Structure formats: structure tokens, C-alpha cells
N, C-alpha and C positions, 0 to 999 in steps of 0.2 A: 301430696295434693294432686290427685289425677283428674282425668277428664270427667269421671263420674261425679266428683265433687263439684267441679266447675259448672257442669251442666245443672246439677241439682240446686246450687246456689243461684244461678242465673234464672232458673225457672221456679225456684222455691218449691220444689217437688222431690219426693224421696227417690234416690237413685242407688244403684248397686254397681260396683266395679267387678267385672268378669273378664279374665284373660285366659288364653290357651297356654301361655307360657309365663314364667315369672319375670316380671318387669323390674322389681326391686325387692330387696330384702333377702333374708336367709331363711332356709326351710329348717324346721325343727319338728319332726313328726308330721302332724297334719296342720301346723300353724306356720304362718309367715311372720317373721319378726323383723322389725326395723332396726336401724343402726344402734339404737340404745337398748335393744332387747325387748321393746313393747310389741305386743301382738298388733300387727297391721292388716291381718287377713288370715284366711284359711284355705287349705287345699281340699277340694272336694273331688273324690274319684267317682266317675259316672259308672253306670252298669256296664258300659263297654270298656271300662279300664282307663279312660282318658282322665287326665288330671286337669282340673279347673282351678284357677286362682281367684278366689272371691274376697272382695273388700267392701267396706262400707263406702258409700258415695256421700250421701247427704240425708239426714232425717231417718236413719234406719240403723238398728244395731247389727252386729256381726251375726248373732244367732238367727235374727229375722232374715237377713240377707241370704244366709245359707239355706234356710227354709224355702224362700222364694225361688232360689236357683235350683234346688232339688226338685220343686214342683214343676219347673219350667223345662226340665231336662228330659229329652226323648232320644229316639234313635239317631237324629241329626245332631245331637249335642244340646246346647241351650237353645230352645226353639226361637225365642226373640232374636238372638244373635244370628241364627242360621237365616232367618228371614231378612235381616238387615244386610247380611253379607250377600245374599242373592240379589236384593234390590241394588246394592252398591255396584255390583258386578254388571248388572244390566245397564245402569246409568253410565258407568265407565265405558262400556262397549258402545253405547250410543254416542257418547262424546267423541270417541276416537274415530267413529265413522264420519263426523262432522269435520274434523280438522284434517 
């Protein structure tokens, strides 16, 4: 139960988990398996050869989550994640100047 699930439940909105590295589970081919062998995610290799770990968050199936992530992937990686990362860096920089 990751952050995508928590946010999805709190907002009652579909969410998808995407990570640049494996946070949990074992890799078997292009699947990510949980402790009891159930599929908990999938590995998506981008056009640039980067591996993304995709999991359902809330109110979405794994095939649909993979489709959305594929459509949001560009040269920077997953575009929404790249934007969020840039914004977080800007805010962190601004906060560090205040203190």
C-alpha cells in the first residue's frame, strides 16, 4: 500500500504508482511480484532504455496504468513526474534560502 494508493483513497481519484527504482517485490521478466507471488506491478522500459516500475494506485487496472504511463513518457521520462520533480527542486531551493 504505497503513496499512490493513499492519495487515491484520500482524494477518491484514480492514481498510478511510478518509480525509477524497485521499492518492493521481486522481478520476474517484466512483472513485479509481491511476497506471495502475486503480480503487484510491471516494469516498463522507455525508449531511452530506462526502467520504470508501474503499479496500480487506486481505481485503475495495471494494463490501464501501463497505457497511461506509456502515453506520458517522453525524452524527460514520465512528463508529470519530471514536472513535479522540477517544481519540488524549485520550492526546496526557495526554502533553503529562507532559513
